[in-house]
C-alpha positions as CSV (number, residue, x, y, z in Angstrom):
1,M,-0.2,0.0,0.0
2,L,0.9,3.4,-1.0
3,C,0.3,6.4,1.2
4,T,0.5,9.9,0.2
5,D,-0.9,13.5,1.9
6,A,0.3,16.8,1.7
7,T,1.7,19.0,4.4
8,H,2.0,22.9,4.8
9,K,4.0,25.5,6.8
10,L,7.5,24.1,6.0
11,T,8.8,26.7,3.5
12,F,8.4,30.6,3.4
13,H,6.7,30.4,0.4
14,N,3.9,28.2,1.9
15,Y,4.7,25.6,-0.9
16,P,3.1,22.1,0.0
17,V,5.2,19.5,0.5
18,L,4.0,15.8,-0.7
19,P,5.2,13.0,0.8
20,L,5.1,9.5,-0.4
21,G,5.4,6.5,1.8
22,L,5.3,2.5,1.5
23,A,3.1,1.0,4.3
24,D,4.1,-2.6,5.4
25,Y,1.8,-5.3,7.1
26,H,2.2,-4.0,10.7
27,N,0.9,-0.4,10.3
28,H,4.6,1.1,9.4
29,T,5.1,3.8,6.8
30,F,8.5,4.2,5.3
31,P,9.3,7.1,3.1
32,I,10.2,6.6,-0.4
33,A,9.3,10.1,-1.9
34,L,9.3,13.7,-1.5
35,G,7.6,16.4,-3.5
36,L,7.7,20.0,-3.5
37,C,5.1,22.0,-5.7
38,G,3.3,25.1,-6.2
39,H,0.0,23.7,-6.1
40,E,-2.0,20.4,-5.2
41,R,-2.9,19.8,-8.5
42,A,-3.7,16.2,-10.0
43,A,-0.6,16.5,-12.3
44,D,1.8,17.2,-9.0
45,Y,0.4,13.9,-7.4
46,K,1.0,12.0,-10.7
47,E,4.6,13.1,-10.9
48,L,5.1,12.1,-7.2
49,L,3.3,8.7,-7.9
50,R,5.6,8.1,-11.0
51,S,8.7,9.1,-9.4
52,M,8.9,5.5,-7.5
53,D,9.1,3.9,-10.8
54,I,11.8,6.3,-12.2
55,G,13.8,5.8,-9.1
56,A,13.6,1.8,-9.7
57,L,14.5,2.0,-13.2
58,R,17.7,3.7,-12.2
59,M,18.4,1.2,-9.7
60,G,17.4,-1.6,-12.1
61,L,14.8,-2.9,-10.0
62,L,11.1,-3.8,-11.6
63,A,8.2,-1.3,-11.6
64,H,5.6,-1.5,-8.5
65,S,2.0,-1.6,-8.9
66,P,0.6,-1.1,-5.3
67,Q,-3.0,-2.9,-4.7
68,F,-4.2,0.2,-2.6
69,V,-3.2,3.8,-2.4
70,M,-4.3,5.6,1.0
71,A,-5.2,9.0,1.4
72,D,-7.8,11.5,2.6
73,G,-10.6,13.0,0.2
74,D,-8.5,15.2,-2.1
75,P,-10.2,14.8,-5.4
76,A,-6.7,15.8,-6.9
77,I,-5.2,12.4,-5.2
78,T,-7.7,10.6,-6.4
79,A,-7.6,11.7,-10.3
80,A,-4.0,11.2,-9.9
81,V,-4.1,7.7,-8.5
82,N,-6.8,6.5,-11.3
83,E,-4.5,7.7,-14.0
84,V,-1.1,6.2,-12.6
85,F,-2.8,3.1,-11.0
86,P,-6.0,2.3,-12.4
87,N,-6.2,-1.2,-11.1
88,A,-5.1,-0.1,-7.5
89,G,-7.9,0.4,-4.7
90,R,-8.3,4.0,-3.5
91,S,-8.5,3.7,0.4
92,M,-10.1,6.2,2.2
93,C,-8.4,7.4,5.6
94,W,-11.0,6.6,8.4
95,F,-9.4,9.2,10.6
96,H,-10.1,11.9,8.0
97,M,-13.6,10.6,7.2
98,K,-14.4,10.6,11.3
99,R,-13.0,14.2,11.7
100,N,-15.1,15.5,8.9
101,V,-18.2,13.9,10.4
102,E,-17.2,15.3,13.6
103,D,-16.9,18.8,12.4
104,Y,-20.0,18.6,10.3
105,M,-21.8,17.8,13.4
106,E,-20.2,20.4,15.7
107,K,-19.8,23.3,13.3
108,D,-22.8,22.8,11.1
109,L,-25.4,21.2,13.0
110,K,-24.3,22.7,16.5
111,M,-24.8,19.4,18.1
112,D,-23.8,18.9,21.7
113,D,-21.1,16.1,22.9
114,D,-23.8,13.9,24.5
115,A,-25.5,13.5,21.0
116,I,-22.3,13.2,19.0
117,F,-20.7,10.1,21.2
118,P,-23.4,7.7,20.5
119,I,-23.2,8.2,16.8
120,M,-19.3,8.4,16.6
121,R,-19.5,5.1,18.6
122,D,-22.0,3.4,16.3
123,L,-19.9,4.8,13.2
124,A,-17.0,2.9,14.7
125,Y,-18.8,-0.4,14.6
126,I,-19.5,0.1,11.0
127,Q,-16.1,0.7,10.2
128,L,-15.0,-2.7,11.6
129,A,-17.2,-4.3,8.9
130,V,-14.9,-7.1,7.2
131,T,-17.2,-7.5,4.1
132,E,-19.1,-5.1,1.5
133,Q,-22.4,-6.5,2.4
134,A,-22.1,-6.2,6.0
135,F,-20.9,-2.5,5.7
136,T,-23.8,-1.6,3.6
137,K,-26.2,-3.3,5.6
138,M,-25.0,-1.9,9.2
139,F,-25.4,1.6,7.5
140,E,-28.8,0.8,6.5
141,L,-29.8,-0.2,10.1
142,F,-27.6,2.8,11.5
143,N,-29.6,5.1,9.2
144,E,-33.2,3.7,10.3
145,L,-31.7,4.2,14.3
146,Y,-30.9,8.1,13.7
147,K,-32.6,9.3,10.6
148,D,-35.8,10.6,12.7
149,D,-33.3,12.4,15.2
150,H,-30.8,13.7,12.8
151,P,-32.2,13.7,9.0
152,S,-29.5,16.3,7.7
153,L,-26.7,14.4,9.4
154,L,-27.7,11.1,7.8
155,A,-28.2,13.0,4.3
156,Y,-24.6,14.3,4.6
157,I,-23.1,10.8,5.5
158,R,-25.2,9.0,3.0
159,R,-24.3,11.7,0.3
160,Q,-20.4,12.1,1.1
161,W,-19.1,8.7,2.6
162,M,-21.6,6.2,1.3
163,E,-22.7,6.7,-2.3
164,N,-19.7,8.8,-3.4
165,P,-17.0,6.3,-4.3
166,P,-14.1,6.1,-3.7
167,Y,-14.9,7.7,-0.6
168,N,-16.8,5.0,0.7
169,S,-13.9,2.6,1.4
170,W,-13.4,3.5,4.9
171,Y,-14.2,-0.1,6.3
172,E,-11.6,-2.7,7.4
173,G,-12.6,-5.4,4.7
174,F,-11.9,-3.0,1.8
175,A,-8.0,-3.4,2.1
176,P,-7.5,-6.5,4.6
177,R,-4.5,-6.8,6.6
178,L,-3.3,-2.9,5.7
179,P,-3.6,0.5,7.3
180,S,-7.1,1.8,7.7
181,T,-5.7,5.1,8.5
182,N,-2.9,7.6,7.3
183,N,-1.9,8.2,10.7
184,S,1.7,6.8,10.2
185,L,2.2,9.1,7.6
186,E,1.0,12.2,9.5
187,S,3.4,11.1,12.1
188,M,6.1,11.3,9.5
189,N,5.2,14.8,8.3
190,N,5.2,15.9,12.0
191,Q,8.9,14.3,12.3
192,L,9.8,16.3,9.2
193,K,8.6,19.4,10.8
194,I,10.5,18.9,13.9
195,K,13.8,18.3,11.6
196,V,13.2,21.8,10.2
197,L,12.7,23.3,13.7
198,R,9.0,24.4,12.7
199,E,10.5,27.1,10.8
200,K,9.2,28.2,7.3
201,L,12.4,28.2,5.6
202,P,13.6,29.9,2.2
203,L,13.3,27.5,-0.6
204,G,17.1,27.0,-0.8
205,S,17.6,26.3,2.4
206,F,14.6,23.8,2.7
207,I,16.0,21.9,-0.2
208,A,19.5,22.0,1.3
209,K,18.2,20.5,4.6
210,I,16.2,17.9,3.0
211,T,18.8,16.6,0.6
212,Q,21.9,16.9,2.9
213,K,20.6,15.8,6.3
214,I,16.8,14.6,6.2
215,V,17.3,11.8,3.5
216,Y,20.4,11.0,4.9
217,E,19.3,10.4,8.2
218,Y,16.1,8.4,7.0
219,S,18.5,6.4,5.2
220,L,20.8,5.8,7.9
221,A,18.1,5.0,10.3
222,L,16.8,2.2,8.1
223,D,20.2,0.6,7.3
224,S,19.8,-2.6,8.9
225,D,23.7,-3.6,8.0
226,L,24.9,-1.0,10.6
227,G,22.6,-2.2,13.3
228,T,20.9,1.1,14.1
229,T,17.6,0.6,13.0
230,D,14.6,0.2,15.2
231,R,11.9,0.0,12.4
232,V,12.3,-2.9,9.5
233,F,9.7,-3.4,6.7
234,E,7.9,-6.3,7.7
235,H,6.5,-8.8,5.4
236,I,3.3,-11.0,6.3
237,D,5.7,-13.8,7.6
238,E,8.1,-11.1,9.4
239,V,5.3,-9.5,11.7
240,K,7.0,-9.1,15.4
241,V,4.6,-10.1,18.2
242,P,5.4,-9.0,21.8
243,K,5.8,-12.1,24.3
244,T,3.0,-10.7,26.1
245,L,0.6,-11.8,23.4
246,F,2.2,-15.3,23.2
247,A,1.5,-15.4,26.9
248,S,-2.2,-14.3,26.5
249,A,-2.7,-17.0,23.5
250,A,-1.2,-19.8,25.6
251,R,-3.7,-19.1,28.4
252,W,-6.6,-18.7,25.9
253,A,-6.0,-21.8,24.0
254,S,-5.6,-24.1,27.1
255,A,-9.2,-24.3,27.7
256,E,-11.1,-21.9,25.3
257,P,-13.7,-23.9,22.9
258,M,-13.9,-23.3,19.4
259,H,-15.6,-24.3,16.3
260,I,-13.3,-25.3,13.2
261,I,-14.9,-26.0,9.8
262,R,-12.9,-27.4,6.8
263,I,-13.3,-26.8,3.3
264,P,-12.5,-30.0,1.4
265,S,-12.6,-28.3,-2.0
266,T,-10.1,-25.8,-1.1
267,G,-8.2,-27.5,1.9
268,G,-8.8,-24.4,3.9
269,A,-10.6,-23.7,7.1
270,Y,-12.6,-21.2,9.3
271,A,-12.5,-21.1,13.0
272,F,-15.0,-19.4,15.1
273,V,-14.3,-18.4,18.7
274,R,-16.2,-16.2,21.1
275,S,-15.2,-12.8,22.5
276,R,-14.7,-12.2,26.0
277,G,-18.1,-10.3,26.6
278,A,-20.3,-13.6,25.3
279,S,-20.9,-16.7,27.2
280,A,-19.7,-20.1,26.6
281,S,-23.2,-20.9,25.5
282,Y,-23.4,-18.4,22.8
283,L,-20.9,-20.1,20.5
284,N,-23.2,-22.4,18.9
285,L,-23.8,-23.5,15.4
286,D,-27.2,-21.5,15.1
287,H,-25.3,-18.5,16.3
288,I,-22.5,-19.3,13.8
289,H,-24.8,-19.7,10.8
290,Q,-26.3,-16.2,11.8
291,Y,-22.8,-14.7,11.9
292,L,-21.9,-16.1,8.5
293,G,-25.1,-14.6,7.2
294,T,-24.5,-11.4,8.9
295,L,-21.2,-11.0,6.8
296,F,-22.6,-12.0,3.5
297,G,-26.0,-10.2,3.6
298,T,-28.1,-13.3,4.0
299,Y,-29.3,-12.9,7.5
300,E,-31.5,-10.1,8.1
301,H,-31.3,-8.2,11.7
302,Q,-34.1,-6.3,13.2
303,D,-31.9,-3.4,14.4
304,F,-28.6,-2.0,14.4
305,A,-28.0,-3.4,18.1
306,S,-28.6,-6.7,17.0
307,M,-26.2,-6.8,14.4
308,A,-23.5,-4.8,16.2
309,G,-23.9,-7.3,19.1
310,M,-23.4,-10.2,16.9
311,I,-20.3,-9.0,15.3
312,S,-18.7,-8.1,18.6
313,K,-19.4,-11.5,20.2
314,I,-18.4,-13.8,17.8
315,Y,-15.0,-13.7,15.5
316,M,-14.2,-15.7,12.6
317,I,-10.4,-16.9,11.8
318,T,-9.7,-17.7,8.2
319,I,-7.2,-20.7,7.7
320,P,-5.8,-20.5,4.3
321,P,-5.1,-23.8,2.3
322,N,-1.4,-25.2,2.7
323,V,-0.5,-22.4,5.2
324,S,2.8,-22.9,7.1
325,N,2.7,-19.7,9.3
326,W,-0.1,-18.5,11.5
327,R,0.8,-15.1,10.6
328,H,-1.4,-15.7,7.3
329,F,-4.4,-16.0,9.2
330,Y,-7.2,-13.6,9.2
331,C,-9.4,-12.6,12.4
332,T,-12.3,-10.2,12.5
333,C,-11.7,-9.5,16.0
334,P,-10.9,-5.5,16.6
335,S,-7.4,-6.2,17.8
336,F,-6.3,-8.0,14.7
337,L,-8.2,-5.4,12.4
338,K,-6.5,-2.6,14.2
339,N,-2.9,-4.1,14.9
340,K,-2.8,-6.8,12.3
341,T,-2.4,-9.6,15.0
342,C,-4.4,-11.0,17.8
343,F,-4.0,-13.9,20.5
344,H,-6.8,-15.8,18.8
345,C,-4.2,-16.2,15.7
346,I,-1.7,-17.1,17.7
347,G,-3.6,-19.6,19.8
348,I,-5.2,-21.6,16.8
349,G,-1.5,-21.6,15.4
350,S,-0.2,-23.2,18.4
351,R,-2.9,-26.1,18.1
352,Q,-2.4,-26.4,14.6
353,G,1.5,-26.7,14.8
354,L,2.2,-23.4,12.8
355,L,4.5,-21.7,15.2
356,N,8.0,-21.3,13.8
357,Q,11.2,-21.4,16.1
358,E,11.1,-18.1,17.4
359,D,7.5,-18.2,18.1
360,R,8.2,-21.3,20.3
361,F,10.7,-19.8,22.2
362,S,8.4,-16.8,22.9
363,M,5.6,-19.2,24.3
364,P,5.5,-19.5,27.9
365,I,7.0,-22.7,29.2
366,Q,4.1,-25.3,30.6
367,R,5.6,-26.6,33.8
368,N,3.9,-29.4,35.8
369,P,2.8,-27.8,39.0
370,R,4.6,-29.6,41.9
371,R,2.3,-31.9,44.2
372,Q,1.6,-30.2,47.5
373,R,2.9,-32.1,50.4
374,R,1.7,-32.7,53.8
375,A,2.2,-29.5,56.2
376,S,4.9,-30.1,59.2
377,K,3.1,-30.1,62.5
378,A,5.9,-28.6,64.3
379,R,9.3,-26.9,64.1
380,K,12.5,-27.7,65.8
381,A,12.7,-25.5,69.2
382,L,14.3,-22.3,69.3
383,S,14.4,-22.4,65.5
384,R,14.3,-19.0,63.7
385,S,11.1,-18.4,61.8
386,L,11.5,-16.2,58.5
387,T,7.9,-14.8,58.8
388,L,8.8,-12.8,61.9
389,D,8.5,-9.2,61.8
390,A,11.1,-6.8,62.7
391,A,10.1,-6.5,66.3
392,A,10.0,-10.2,66.8
393,Q,13.1,-10.7,65.2
394,D,14.5,-8.2,67.5
395,R,13.2,-9.7,70.7
396,F,14.5,-13.0,69.4
397,H,18.3,-11.7,69.0
398,H,18.1,-10.3,72.7
399,Y,16.5,-13.3,74.3
């Protein structure tokens, strides 16, 4: 996934700076190009997007055609992406969508915080949809819930963010395993402003700072051969996981029930587990069938609360065929959708024997508990007890 945006207040002439980054499978963005232009036009973004292949050609590398391009709602970016990468999906940043809706409620509709909170909470449920059918159906139920009290707001969301492609691509299932926000690129923009000391530099000084210091420091920070890098581009097989998550996975997998449905025609499988907020009896075949119908639009829910409750109580882990690493699993829980890892995938991977050697070292050691012995009835006379407090110990020494 490529990520792009525009940042300002870096030069004395107020020229916008256009960064271009490449996102990995762990929500990290790595800078690959930087553009300086007089306007934010489609032609400027087209030149920025083409610069990656120009640089690859000079280094003898193959041209890169991304599957997705992440950006905000700038129509110039959309036009440039459609021309340079016509087969790439145009991902809409969830954070920018959310901020625009909040601004519309606060500034245009003058709504108070008590009315804004439940609406944004339910929009966050919609954003967690992993299929287009579930995304569309959840919004229809959301519309039925709020249209009587907030007709102008619902008309705005439908017009701007649901029926206006490509700006209706802000749900998690549009770009599986990839970031749903441009936050990492925004962080990179902030670091760029810090490096120029937040001063509006003259054009010559800014270009000199970029070419002589910032590009050099970026390259040095990402040079793994020097051993100085703290961020490495992580492919799907290389995603790093903290040991605390392995510990949670071991505890969960030791006793948690699950249903696994295998697909003989493909060799893959689906595992269904319950969330922590659902009872053990909730995970049954009837609810699993309803959950699948919820994802693919064949089960009708009566209201928004019913649909949101089901997708928050049952999670589905997709196990691809002929997989050798649990990192290829895909889970519908919020932790996986946001962080690209979860203890469900690790726990099922351990049950299926799909942990690599490094993963097995990270799993907690399963020791058999020591058998409890019979308690002693008496101690030797005048023996010192380690459980005495300080005053008792002092009296013992002066006895």
